[in-house]
N, C-alpha and C positions, 0 to 999 in steps of 0.2 A: 118939549116937556112931556108930551104924551108918550113919546118913544122911550124916554128915560124911565117913566113910571112903569111901562110895560116890562122893561129889562129888570128893574128892581123887583117887580112882582114875580117874574120868572125865577130870579135868583132866590127870592124868599121862599118860593114853592120848592125849589130844589133843595134848599137848606133844610126845610121842614121835612122833606122826604128822607134826606140823609139822617136827620135826627130820629125819625121814626125807625129807620133800619138800625141805627146805633142803639136806640132804646130797646129794640128787640134782642140784640146781642147782649146788652147789659143785663136785661131781665133773665135771659137764658144762663148767663154766667153766674148771676146771683142765685138762681135756682140750684145750679150745680154746687155752689159753695155751701148752701144750706143742706143739700143732700149729703155732701161729704161729712159735714158735722154731725149728721144724724146717723149714718151707717158706719162711719169709721170706728167708733168705740165698740161696735159689735163684731169687728174683725180682729182676730188675734194672730200672733206669731207662734207657731208650733216648733219647739226645739227638741230634737230627738237624738239620743245616744243609741246607736244601733249596730247590728251586724250587717255589713254591706258587701256587695260584690267587689272583688279586687280587680275585675276585668270588665270590659263592656259587656252588657247583656245581663240577664237575670242569673242569680246564684243557682236557680234550679236548672239552668241550661248547661251547667258543668263548671262554672268558675268557682273559685274559692272565696272565703269570707274573711273580712277583717273588721276591726272596730273602727267606727267613723261617727261623724256628727252630721245631722241633716237639719235643714231649716225649711219649713213649709208654712202654710197658712191654715186658718180655720175660721168658721163663722159660728157665733153663739146663736143657737136656735131656741133656747129655753133659758129663762132668767135664773133657774136653779143650777146652771152650770153645765148643760149639755152642749157639746160642740161637735160640729160636723167637719171632717177633713177628708183627705184621700187615704185609702188603705195603704198605698205605696209609700206614703210619708211615714207611717208608723210601723211598717212591716219589719219584723225582726227587732223591734224596739227593746232596749234594755231599760231606758228611762225616758219619760216624756214630760216636758215642762211647757207650760203655756204662759206667754207674756201678754198681759192685758194692755189694751190701748186706752190711754187716758182720754177723758172727754176734753174737747177743745176749750181753750180758755177764752171767755168773752172779753172783748176789748175793755169794757168798764171794770173787769175783774183783774186785769193784768197789773204787773208791777209798775209803780209810778216812775216815770223817767224824768221828773222834775222839769217838764217843758222841753226835754230833748228828743221826745219821740219823733217829732216831725223832722229832726235832723238825721235820723237813722233810717237806713233802708228797711222797708217792711220785711224783707227776707231775713235780715239779721234779727229783727224783733221776733219774727215767727220762730226762729231757732231757739229762742229762750223758753223752751217748753220743758216738761218734766224729763230729766236725764234718765238714761238707761238704768243707772244705779238705784234710782228711786222707783222704777216701774214695779208693779206687782207681778211676780212670777210664781205660778202655782204648779204643783205636781198634778199630772193627769193620769187617769187609768183608761184602758180601752174597754168600753162596754161591749163592743162587738164590731166586727168588720166583715165586709163582703168583697172578696177578691175580684169577682167577675165585673161588678159595677164600679169597683175602685172607691168605695165609700166606707169610712170608718166613723164610729161614734165615740167621742171621748167624754169624760166627766171630770170636772174639777169641783172642789169643795168651796162654793161661793153662792151667794144669793143676790137678788136684786140687780142682776147684770143687764146691760142693754142687749137687745136681740134683733135679729132679722128673721122673723118666723117663716116657716115653709107654709105658705097659704095656698088654699085651693083656688085656682084661677079658672075663669071661664074661657079665656083665650090663651092659646099656647104662644110660644115665641114665633116671631114672623121675620122672614128675610127682609133686610133693610132697616129693621128696628134698631134704634140707638140703645147702646148698653154701656155699663161701667164694669170694670174688673178691679177688685180691691185685694191686696195681699202684700207679701214681703219679697218682691223680686230681688235676688242677690242679697237677701237679708235686710233690705231697706223697708222697714215696717210701715204699714198703713200708706202704701202707695196706691194711687188711683189712676187708672187709664180709661180712655173713652174710645168707642168704636161702634161698629154696627154688627148685627147678626149677618154673617156672610151666607150661611146656609143652615137649614134645619134638617134633622134626620140624616146626618152625615155618617156614613160607614167608611172608616179609613181604608179597609181592605174587604174584599167580598166575603171572606170567612170570619170577619170580626163579629163577635156575638152581641155587640152593643151599638146603639145609635147615639150620636152626639150633636150638640149645637156647635157650629163653627163660627168663630168670631175673629175680627181683625183687631180688636182691642188688645194692646200689647200685653202678652203673657210671657214671663221669663222664669228661669229657675227660682224657686221660692214662692211662686204664685199658686202652686198646687194646693188644693183644699180651700182656696178663697172663693168668695161669691162672685157670680156674674149677675148683675142687677139691671132692672129696667129703669127708666127715668123717674119712676115713682118710688124707687128704692126697694122694690120687691124682688125676691130671689127668683131668678130664671134658671140658674144652674150652678154647679160647682166646677170651677176650673180644674182640669186634670192633666192635660198634656198639650204639647205643641209639636208641630212639624217644622224643623229648621236645621240648618247645618250646624253641627257642634252644639245642638241643644239651645240655639239662640233664636229669638223671635223673628219670624219672617211674615207676620200677619196671618199665620195659620194656627190659631189657638182653638182648643176644644174643651167643652164643658159637658158634664153629665146633666141631662135635663131635670128640672125640678120635680117632675112627676115621678121619675125613677128615684130621685133622692128622697122624696116623701115616703114612698113605699118601703125603701130599705131602712129609713130612719124609724118608721113605725115598728118594723120587724125587730130591729136591733134594740130599740128601747124597751119593748115588751117581752122579747124572748132571748135577746143576746145573740141571736143567730138569724139568718134568713132561711126560711123553709124553701126547699126545692123538691119538685116532683121529677123523679127519674124513671125511665123505662129501660135503660141499657142500650141506647143507640148513640152513635156518633154521627153528626150531620155536617154537611158543607154546602156551600152555594154552587148551584149549577151554572157553569159558564158555557158559551157556545163551543169552546174547545172540548170540554168534558162531554158535552152532549154528542158531539160528532164522533169522538173517539170511543165512547161507550155505547153508541147507537141508541141514545135515549130518545124518547118520543117528544121531549120538550127541551128547549134550549135555555130555560130559566127556571128559577124556583129553588127549593131546598131538597137535597138528596140524602138518603141514609148511606153513609160511607162504610159503616161497620156496625154489626150487631154483636154485642158481647155474649160469649157462651154462658148458658144457664140463666140469662136475663129474662124478665117478663116479655120483652120484645121478641126474643127468639121463640119462647113458648107460644106466643100469640101468632107467630108466622110471618113477622116482618123480615125483610131481606135487604142486604146491601143492594144499592142501585134503585131501590124503590124511591119514587119522588113523592114527597109529602105535599098533598094538596089542601088538606084541612085538618085542624085539631079542634075538637069539641065544637064542630060546626062552623068554625071561623076559617076562611080561606087563607092559605099560607103562600106567600111569594118571596119573603125575605127571612133570612136566618134570625135576625134580632127579634122579629115578631114571633117566631116559633119559640124562642127562649122565653119571651115575656109571657106567652100563654102557658108554658109549662110551670113558670113561677107562680102564676095565678091559679093554676088548677088545684082543685081540692083533692088531696092524696087519698081521701077516704073512698073515692069512687074511681072506677077505671076511666082511662082517657079514651075518647073516641078519635080514631085516626083513620084518615082516608088517604090512600096512596094510588099512584099510577105505576103499574108494573107492565112495561111494554105499552100496549094500547088499552089495557084492561084496568078499570077502576075497581079497587078493592076496599072493603071497610073492615076495621078491626076494633075490638074492645080490649085494651091493654091494661092489665093491672099496673099500679104505680107503686114505686118504692119511695116513701117519704123520707127525705134526708135533710137534716139540719146542716146548713152550709158551714161545716167546720173547717173549711180549707184554710182559712186564715190561721187558726190555731194549729192545724195539722202540719203546716209547712213553715211556721214561725220558729225561730231559733231561741231556745233557752239553754245557755251553756251548761247549766247544772243538770239539765235533763237530756239534752240532745247529743252532747259531745261523747264520742267513743274515741279517746285519744290514741289507743293502741292501733286503730285502723285509720286514724286521721280523717274521720267523717263526722258530720252531724246527721243523726238519724231520727226516724219516727216509726213507732209501731204501726204496721199496716192496718187500715180499717176500711170500711165500705166506701167512705168518701173518697179516699185516695184510689181505691181499686176502680170505682166507677168513673171518677173524674179523670184519672190518668189512663184508663183503658188497660189496666195491668192484668196479666194472666194469674199470678199467685193471689190467693185470698188471705195468706198469712205470711209474716216475715217482717223485715225491717226495711223501710224505704229510706234511701240515701238522699237527704235533702240537699246537701252540699258537702264538698271537701273542706277541711280546715284551712286556715289562712296559710298562704305560701305554696299551696299545691294546686296545680292544674288537675292532676290526678293524685289520689291519695297514695301513700307509700305501699298500701296493700293492693293497689291496682283497681280500686273502686272509683266510680264516677257518679256524679249527681244523676238521679233518675234510676239508678240500680235498685233492685230489691234483693236483699240477702235472704235466701230461702232456707239454707241449711249449712252446717259446719261439720265436716267429716261424716256426712250422712245423717247427722242429728238435726231434726227440724228446729228452726228458729222461729218462735212465735211472737216475740216481743223484744223491745230494747233491753230489758233486764236479762232475757235469755242470752242475747248477744254479748252483753258485758260479762256475764258469768262465764260464757264459753271462751271468750278471748283471754280472760284472766287465767282460766284453767289451762288453755293451750299455749300461752306465751312461753317461749323457750323450747317448745316441743316441735317435732317435725315427723311426718309431714302434716300440714294443716291445709285443708281444701274447703273453699267456700263455693256453694252453688248459688249463682246469681242470675236473675232475670234482667236482661238488658234489651230494650227496644223490641219486646215481644219474643225474644229467644233466650233459652237457658244456656249458660256456659259455666265452666269451672275455673276458679282463680286460686292460685297458690299464694297466699299473702305472706309478706315478709314483716313479721312483728318486730317492732323496735321500741326502745324506751323513748316514747314521744312525749314532750311536755304538753300539758293541757293549755295550749295556746289560746289566748283571748279570754281567759276566765278570771283575770284579775280585776275586771270592772273598770280598767283605765281607758279613757277616751284618747283617740289619736287625733290631736288637734290639727295636725297637718292635713287631715282629710276633710276639713270643713266643707259641707255642702255636697259631698260625694255620697250617693245613696243608690238604692235599687234603680234599675234602668229608667223608670219613668219619674224618679225623684228629681230629675233635672228640670222639672217644670213646676 
């Protein structure tokens, strides 16, 4: 009898322990359900009609453009209609629409099934939600965008919206921390996935100017611009790209950290652009191979690879192969940190730069050129403004942002953003990245100058363009043809759904 009682007691204890473990799982699951209901309505689907690359890679790398549709995600950060997404989702956008997510229906508010609810699978009941045809879809405008951080700010005309605010947090993301990703992978709106932070401060390649949060929470095409959240529903980052074969998830997703998102959001909301301080240098990460080949005194850090002619850096005395050791008194060891310091630097005062030149430590006071980051607007395609159909190109009038950002030699001319659809190279022999400096010796200062000259010269010969390409000047004899203004009808190519700029695959 005593033995039986002992066995029953042990079984009872084991069952109680199992119940405790099960109770913990049930509690965790319930918390996730409540969190999904809270954050889901603040995540939207972003639908874009755009000019997209017709070949793998960015349009700026030489491919042509065609009309397409892109689907991404966004997060409402202000109840008055401000939405954060990725810049690459809305790049070259012709029209942007936002589909709002309806609030989840409470069980006691659902349709009466006259006692049949228990006979139906809960999945079937859950599918009886607001159909797409009844969803609220609103036009959105781009308030501003920053290409380097891949953040864009949209605005829709609405009030009282649910939000996921960008809050100032005491602790940053931590490796091993559980996170949620919410978005529209493959167009499946309001999808939630769970994982952990695999790494913080991740730099995909040594010369990449940004640091990211790496996560194994499933991120797929369409997740771009959606939030990465902690278990309290607070924004940790904005999902932006993944590493995987054919753009499919392999547990290597990356998000822009919330601290960066907050800074860019504040700049875009108040100014429409992100201010940047430039001194006229190009920098890259020092590797052991570079250090050995160039006989540098240090095998790590950030090195000046080029100093632009006439720039403040050249005037101050900085040289290629100088290793940056400090900016404004802060030690420099990684390229993203250098970029962050230059963004935060007050352009009204010179920047203090310390470098290693050989074994000598040198100090410089370098004047700063304050530039509003217009790169988004300067390389975005507007068919009515950018297309030069006679040459088969989309162009932009050269300005200081393009000159400094691209390291170009000319200070005036027309920058070729891309060729028109259907051409790897335009019929005139031009390619993306070219700068048209003159036509038959007559300087070209603007897109209007180029259009006027091409119309005047059409049908004449000879016609010769002076072009800067990859740091060298050359002459091209274009073949003017009667070229239709392709892609200006405003028609969407529905067959290209989901095809976008290179990183829009995420």
